[in-house]
C-alpha positions in Angstrom: 19.7 -130.5 59.9 16.0 -129.8 59.7 16.4 -126.5 61.4 19.1 -125.5 58.9 16.8 -126.5 56.0 14.0 -124.4 57.6 16.3 -121.4 57.7 17.3 -122.0 54.0 13.6 -122.3 53.2 12.9 -118.9 54.8 15.7 -117.3 53.1 14.6 -118.8 49.7 11.1 -117.5 50.3 12.4 -114.1 51.3 14.5 -113.9 48.1 11.6 -115.1 46.1 9.3 -112.4 47.5 11.7 -109.7 46.3 12.9 -111.0 42.9 11.5 -111.6 39.5 12.6 -114.1 37.0 11.6 -115.1 33.4 10.1 -118.5 32.7 9.6 -119.6 29.1 9.5 -116.0 27.9 6.9 -114.8 30.5 7.7 -112.7 33.5 6.4 -114.4 36.7 6.7 -113.3 40.3 8.9 -115.7 42.1 6.6 -115.6 45.2 3.8 -117.0 43.0 6.0 -119.9 42.0 7.0 -120.7 45.6 3.3 -120.4 46.6 2.2 -122.8 43.9 4.9 -125.3 44.9 3.9 -125.1 48.6 0.3 -125.9 47.7 1.4 -129.3 46.3 4.5 -130.2 48.2 6.2 -129.9 51.6 9.2 -128.0 52.6 11.6 -130.7 51.2 10.1 -130.4 47.8 10.2 -126.6 47.9 13.9 -126.7 48.7 14.4 -129.1 45.8 12.7 -126.6 43.5 14.9 -123.8 44.8 18.0 -126.0 44.3 17.0 -126.7 40.7 16.3 -123.1 39.9 19.7 -122.1 41.2 19.5 -118.8 42.9 21.1 -117.1 39.9 17.8 -117.6 38.1 16.1 -115.4 40.7 18.4 -112.4 40.0 16.5 -109.3 39.0 17.3 -108.6 35.4 19.6 -105.6 35.1 19.2 -102.9 32.5 20.7 -104.2 29.3 22.5 -102.3 26.6 25.4 -99.8 26.6 24.9 -96.1 27.2 25.4 -95.5 23.5 22.6 -98.0 22.7 20.3 -96.2 25.2 21.1 -92.8 23.6 20.5 -94.3 20.2 17.1 -95.5 21.3 16.2 -92.2 22.8 17.4 -90.0 19.9 15.2 -89.5 16.9 18.0 -88.0 14.8 19.2 -89.9 11.7 21.9 -88.9 9.2 22.8 -90.1 5.8 26.0 -92.1 5.7 26.8 -91.9 2.0 29.4 -90.2 -0.3 26.8 -89.1 -2.8 23.1 -89.9 -2.3 20.7 -92.7 -1.4 17.2 -93.6 -2.5 14.2 -93.0 -0.2 11.3 -95.3 -0.9 7.6 -95.5 -0.4 7.8 -98.8 1.5 10.6 -100.7 3.3 11.4 -102.6 0.2 14.2 -102.2 -2.3 11.7 -102.7 -5.1 9.3 -100.1 -3.8 8.6 -96.8 -5.6 11.3 -94.2 -5.1 10.0 -90.9 -3.6 13.2 -88.9 -3.3 16.9 -88.7 -2.5 18.8 -88.2 0.7 22.2 -86.6 0.1 25.6 -86.7 1.9 25.4 -84.5 5.0 21.6 -84.6 5.1 19.7 -85.5 8.2 16.2 -86.1 9.4 13.8 -87.4 12.1 13.1 -91.1 12.7 9.4 -91.9 12.4 9.5 -95.7 12.5 12.0 -98.6 12.2 11.4 -102.1 10.8 13.6 -105.0 9.7 16.7 -103.0 8.6 14.8 -100.0 7.3 14.0 -96.6 8.8 11.0 -94.4 8.0 12.2 -90.8 8.2 11.3 -87.3 7.5 13.9 -84.9 6.0 12.4 -81.6 5.1 9.4 -82.5 3.0 10.7 -85.9 2.1 9.0 -88.8 4.0 9.8 -92.4 3.2 11.9 -95.5 4.0 15.7 -95.7 3.8 17.9 -98.7 4.3 19.7 -98.7 7.7 23.0 -99.8 6.0 23.4 -96.2 4.7 22.3 -94.3 7.8 23.8 -93.2 11.1 22.0 -93.2 14.4 22.5 -92.1 18.0 25.9 -90.7 18.9 27.4 -91.1 15.4 24.4 -89.2 13.9 24.8 -86.5 16.5 28.5 -86.1 15.9 28.0 -85.8 12.1 25.1 -83.3 12.6 27.4 -81.1 14.8 30.1 -81.3 12.1 28.1 -80.4 9.1 25.1 -78.5 10.6 25.0 -74.8 11.1 23.0 -72.3 13.1 21.0 -70.0 10.8 19.9 -66.5 11.8 16.8 -65.2 10.0 16.1 -61.5 10.0 12.6 -60.5 11.3 13.0 -56.7 11.1 12.3 -54.7 7.9 15.9 -53.5 8.0 18.7 -54.3 10.4 22.3 -52.9 10.7 25.2 -55.4 10.7 27.7 -54.0 13.2 31.4 -54.6 13.2 31.4 -55.3 17.0 28.7 -56.2 19.5 27.8 -52.6 20.2 25.6 -49.9 18.8 28.4 -47.5 19.1 30.7 -49.2 16.6 30.9 -49.2 12.8 28.5 -50.8 10.3 29.3 -53.4 7.7 26.0 -53.0 6.0 22.2 -53.6 6.1 20.1 -56.7 5.9 16.4 -57.0 5.3 13.5 -59.1 6.5 13.8 -62.7 5.5 17.5 -62.7 4.9 19.3 -65.7 6.3 22.9 -65.8 7.5 25.1 -68.3 9.2 25.2 -67.7 13.0 28.6 -68.2 14.6 27.2 -69.2 18.0 24.1 -71.0 19.2 23.3 -68.4 21.8 23.3 -64.5 21.8 26.4 -62.8 23.0 25.3 -59.8 25.2 22.1 -59.6 23.2 23.9 -59.8 19.8 24.2 -62.6 17.3 27.6 -62.9 15.5 27.1 -63.8 11.9 29.2 -64.5 8.8 28.7 -61.4 6.6 30.5 -60.9 3.3 33.5 -62.7 4.6 33.6 -60.7 7.9 32.3 -61.4 11.4 29.4 -59.1 11.9 26.8 -58.6 14.7 23.1 -58.2 14.5 20.6 -57.5 17.4 19.3 -60.8 18.8 15.9 -59.1 19.3 15.3 -59.0 15.6 16.3 -62.5 14.5 15.3 -66.1 14.9 18.0 -68.6 15.5 17.7 -72.3 14.5 20.0 -75.3 14.0 20.0 -76.3 10.4 20.9 -79.6 8.7 20.6 -80.2 5.0 17.4 -82.0 4.0 16.7 -84.5 1.3 14.5 -83.8 -1.7 11.3 -85.3 -3.0 11.2 -86.1 -6.8 9.0 -83.0 -7.3 11.5 -80.8 -5.4 14.4 -82.1 -7.5 12.5 -81.2 -10.7 11.6 -77.7 -9.3 15.2 -77.0 -8.2 16.5 -78.0 -11.7 14.0 -75.7 -13.3 14.9 -72.8 -10.9 18.6 -73.3 -11.7 17.8 -72.9 -15.4 15.7 -69.8 -14.7 18.4 -68.2 -12.5 21.0 -68.9 -15.2 18.7 -67.4 -17.8 18.3 -64.2 -15.8 22.0 -63.8 -15.2 22.8 -64.1 -18.9 19.9 -62.0 -20.1 20.8 -59.1 -22.4 19.8 -55.9 -20.7 19.8 -53.2 -23.4 23.0 -53.0 -25.4 25.1 -54.7 -22.6 25.0 -58.3 -21.7 25.4 -58.5 -17.9 25.3 -62.2 -18.1 27.8 -64.6 -16.7 29.6 -67.8 -17.4 30.4 -70.3 -14.7 33.7 -68.6 -13.8 31.9 -65.2 -13.3 29.2 -66.8 -11.2 31.7 -68.6 -9.1 33.8 -65.4 -8.8 30.8 -63.5 -7.5 30.2 -66.1 -4.8 33.9 -66.0 -3.9 33.8 -62.3 -3.6 30.7 -62.4 -1.4 32.2 -65.0 0.9 35.9 -64.1 0.9 36.5 -60.6 -0.6 38.8 -59.7 2.4 40.7 -63.0 2.4 44.1 -63.7 0.8 44.1 -65.2 -2.7 44.7 -68.7 -1.3 41.6 -68.3 0.8 39.6 -67.1 -2.2 40.8 -70.1 -4.2 39.8 -72.4 -1.3 36.2 -71.2 -1.4 36.1 -71.8 -5.2 37.6 -75.3 -4.6 34.9 -76.1 -2.1 32.3 -75.4 -4.7 34.1 -77.5 -7.3 34.6 -80.3 -4.9 30.8 -80.4 -4.3 30.2 -80.3 -8.1 32.4 -83.4 -8.5 31.3 -85.2 -5.3 27.9 -86.5 -6.5 26.4 -85.6 -3.1 25.4 -82.2 -4.4 24.0 -80.8 -7.7 26.5 -81.4 -10.5 26.7 -77.9 -11.8 28.3 -74.7 -10.4 24.9 -72.9 -10.4 23.2 -75.9 -8.8 25.7 -76.0 -5.9 25.6 -72.2 -5.4 21.8 -72.0 -5.4 21.1 -75.2 -3.5 18.7 -74.5 -0.7 20.4 -73.3 2.5 24.0 -73.7 1.3 25.4 -70.2 0.7 23.8 -67.2 2.4 24.8 -64.7 -0.3 23.0 -66.8 -2.9 19.9 -67.0 -0.7 19.8 -63.3 0.0 20.5 -62.2 -3.6 24.0 -61.1 -3.0 25.5 -63.2 -5.7 23.2 -61.9 -8.4 23.9 -58.3 -7.3 27.6 -58.9 -7.4 27.4 -60.3 -10.9 25.7 -57.2 -12.1 28.2 -54.9 -10.3 31.2 -56.8 -11.5 33.8 -59.0 -9.7 37.3 -58.4 -8.5 40.2 -59.7 -10.7 41.6 -61.8 -7.9 38.2 -63.5 -7.3 37.8 -64.2 -11.1 41.3 -65.6 -11.2 40.6 -67.9 -8.2 37.3 -69.1 -9.8 39.0 -70.0 -13.0 41.8 -71.8 -11.1 39.3 -73.8 -9.1 37.4 -74.7 -12.2 40.6 -76.0 -13.7 41.1 -78.2 -10.7 43.5 -76.2 -8.5 42.9 -76.4 -4.7 44.5 -75.2 -1.5 42.3 -77.4 0.7 42.3 -80.8 -1.0 38.8 -82.3 -1.3 37.2 -80.1 1.4 33.4 -79.5 0.9 32.8 -77.2 3.8 34.2 -74.0 5.3 33.4 -71.8 8.3 34.9 -69.0 10.3 38.1 -69.9 12.1 37.5 -71.2 15.7 34.2 -73.0 14.9 35.6 -76.2 13.5 38.8 -78.2 13.0 40.4 -78.3 9.6 42.7 -76.4 7.2 43.0 -72.8 8.3 43.5 -70.1 5.6 43.0 -66.5 6.6 39.8 -66.2 8.5 38.3 -69.5 7.4 38.7 -73.1 8.2 38.1 -75.8 5.5 37.2 -79.4 5.9 
């Protein structure tokens, strides 16, 4: 009997020398506990202690948390989970001063988390947002992949947009330094970047562009005021009288110009769909509440950023695009409440012509 207990004691000590357990919130080496017991008791008492501890208390704690939880902890991406917009505040308190807004589809970087609040940076906006209206980890990544785009920024003074990935093929047009276009892939294809260009798929040399993944950012209160001022100025320029002829535009002409820039080569249903996307954004509350505001919102429509919309207004718009714009303003849609579109093959959704809407 004593020999058996000695064997058990040896086994217990061996286990204790290898394992760690938690005692009253403090991590203690099991060997230390056994050693302390041996200093004040004989083998019988040691075995009693081991019996009381039950060997399951000496099990090495396994890594806790699911794979998703680990990914969430490792990722610093955060996305807004709202239909319209949410307040971002100076401190993690609902009564704290508001410093800006985070809109639907906007994302940012986690800086700090505390008691149901997250301090984030989204563009120039830095502040605290309530976790109830945010997505983290895998959910944030999935949303970012759904609404984010790769943007190609031209670095050369002038660059040809080719119809195919070859210098021997035709040319769609020219782009200039600083122009930004939606890239259709996240990597060059045989040293070419495919882009969305005037409703067509074009190719520009990867050597003369920078490529970056882009997610919409929130706005500080100062940025909101500046944007609203810029919208008023853009509208004023478009409706300015130039000599005896007013080249200005109403909302339907402005929208028609965007439609022509984005979908001139698409069927009428596709042109109406582009107009419907703009109007859905106007009504959603997650974007500016005017047609001009949606069109000129930062990073949304490449033709607006590059000046293509304004140039098209001055040149005049196609009848079909004007018809589609007026129909969209009156509430017609071929894509329901879709607020996004992209070239076919790069997202799931309603396909019309060369675009997919969701």
